[in-house]
C-alpha positions as CSV (number, residue, x, y, z in Angstrom):
1,X,-30.0,-25.9,-44.0
2,X,-29.0,-22.6,-41.2
3,X,-25.7,-23.2,-40.0
4,X,-24.5,-22.9,-36.4
5,X,-22.7,-20.7,-34.8
6,X,-20.0,-21.6,-32.3
7,X,-20.2,-20.1,-29.3
8,X,-16.4,-19.2,-28.5
9,X,-15.0,-20.0,-24.9
10,X,-12.5,-17.9,-23.0
11,X,-9.6,-19.1,-22.2
12,X,-8.3,-19.7,-19.3
13,X,-4.9,-17.5,-19.9
14,X,-7.4,-14.2,-19.7
15,X,-8.5,-15.5,-16.7
16,X,-5.7,-16.2,-15.0
17,X,-4.2,-12.5,-16.8
18,X,-8.6,-10.7,-15.3
19,X,-7.1,-11.8,-11.6
20,X,-3.8,-11.0,-11.6
21,X,-4.8,-7.9,-13.3
22,X,-8.1,-7.4,-10.4
23,X,-5.9,-9.1,-7.1
24,X,-2.5,-7.9,-7.7
25,X,-0.8,-5.1,-10.0
26,X,-4.1,-2.0,-9.3
27,X,-4.1,-2.7,-5.6
28,X,-0.5,-1.7,-5.6
29,X,-0.6,1.0,-8.2
30,X,-3.8,2.8,-5.2
31,X,-1.4,2.0,-2.5
32,X,1.9,3.4,-4.0
33,X,-0.5,6.6,-5.2
34,X,-1.3,7.4,-1.8
35,X,1.9,6.9,-0.2
36,X,1.8,10.0,2.5
37,X,4.9,9.9,4.6
38,X,7.0,8.2,6.6
39,X,5.4,6.7,9.9
40,X,7.3,4.8,12.8
41,X,5.9,2.9,14.9
42,X,7.8,3.8,18.7
43,X,7.4,2.4,21.5
44,X,8.6,5.2,24.9
45,X,9.2,2.6,27.2
46,X,12.4,1.8,25.5
47,X,12.4,4.7,22.7
48,X,12.8,1.4,19.8
49,X,10.8,1.9,16.7
50,X,9.2,-1.4,16.4
51,X,8.4,-0.7,12.4
52,X,8.2,2.0,10.2
53,X,5.7,1.8,7.3
54,X,4.2,4.1,4.8
55,X,0.8,4.5,5.3
56,X,-0.9,6.1,8.5
57,X,-3.1,3.1,8.3
58,X,-0.7,0.0,8.4
59,X,1.0,1.9,11.0
60,X,-2.5,2.1,13.0
61,X,-2.7,-1.8,13.5
62,X,0.9,-2.3,14.2
63,X,0.2,0.4,16.9
64,X,-3.1,-1.6,18.8
65,X,-0.9,-5.4,17.6
66,X,1.5,-4.5,21.0
67,X,1.4,-5.7,23.6
68,X,2.4,-2.4,24.9
69,X,1.0,0.4,26.9
70,X,3.1,3.1,25.2
71,X,3.4,2.9,21.9
72,X,3.1,6.3,19.2
73,X,3.6,6.8,15.9
74,X,5.8,9.3,14.2
75,X,5.3,10.5,11.2
76,X,9.1,12.0,9.5
77,X,9.0,15.4,8.5
78,X,9.9,15.1,4.9
79,X,11.4,18.8,2.8
80,X,10.6,19.5,-0.3
81,X,12.2,22.4,-2.1
82,X,12.1,24.0,-5.7
83,X,14.9,23.7,-7.3
84,X,13.6,26.3,-10.3
85,X,13.2,29.0,-7.5
86,X,15.9,31.9,-8.0
87,X,18.3,32.0,-4.3
């Protein structure tokens, strides 16, 4: 007489952990790795900074969403110093 093998069921906790990993951890890590400066959305008519972002795409979306025609994106220049360089 042969016994039937039991089929393992995937646990609910494992599925939740995998979903969190795929939809939260991996996108957050990708966004942190692709930061490329500090972008400011500025209204030129009032010289007021409306928002600041670390990704150009988010700044451009904010600029498109504003009502004013006179908005621009400015990038903050960051200087990097080599601490190992002898002066």
